[in-house]
N, C-alpha and C positions, 0 to 999 in steps of 0.2 A: 377699460381697450378693448375692441373686438379682435382678435385674428384674423389673416386669414386663412382660408384652408390651404389646405397644402395639396393644391394643385394636380398634382403628380399621383397623387392617389384618389383624382376624382378622377384623369381619363383612363377614360375605353382602353381594354389593350390596343394591340396592335392590331388593323386591320389583316383578315389573315387570306384574303379574295385571292393569292397570289398561287401559293396551297393547287388548287384543282389545280390549276389555269397550267403552275405548272408542270404538271402531267401531258399536257400536251406533245405531241412530237412535230418541233416542227419541217419536218420530213413528211411524216404524215399529210400536214394543213398546207405543205409544201405538194404536191402530187397530187390528193383531193383535188386540189384548186385551180391542174396541168400547169403548174409556174415552174420553169427550172428556181436552182440555185441561186444564181447570179438579177437573175426575177425577184425574185422574192427577199433578196440584201437590198438591191432598190426599193424596194418596196415599200421594208422596215429601213430601210435610214443607215444600213450597215453593208459593210466593205463585202463583198463577194467571200474572202476566204474568214476575217469574221462569223456571219452567218455559214459556212459550209463547217467552218470551227463550233459552233454550236449546236449543228444536223449532225453531224459526228463526238458529242459527246465530251467536244474537249475544250469545252468555254460552255460560261453561264453566262446567259444576257442577262440584261437588266429587265427591272417590272417595265417599263412601256414597253418594250418589244415584245413581253405573256403576255398586257394588254389589246398590243393591235392583233395577238399573233388567235388568239382568242375571238373577235369581234369577227376577222381572215374564216374564222372555224364556223363560224354559228352565222353567222347574214355574208362569206361568201361573196359574191356579184357585190353588191351592195359597197361595202366594202372597198375590192378593190374598186373599183371606178373610181373611187372619193380618193383615192391613194395615187392614181393615175391622174388623177386628175391637178392634184397638187405640183405645185413646178418643180424643177428637183435645181 
């Protein structure tokens, strides 16, 4: 009888794509795109308080927020237009 391979040992290591993204400054990306804290919070689906805490370093946002931040940094106009088109 053949044993099943140990899948946990064959799995690739978790992606580290967030590491460089986490280095982005939410405040810098926001200012570069001419947004207020409230506008940025709404586009990211966060409360203004939560966003302000993230920007000031008192809170750490989750992966989706970092990914959106990266996209806004890379393709600001297109991503912001797409986010604005989503009904709130």
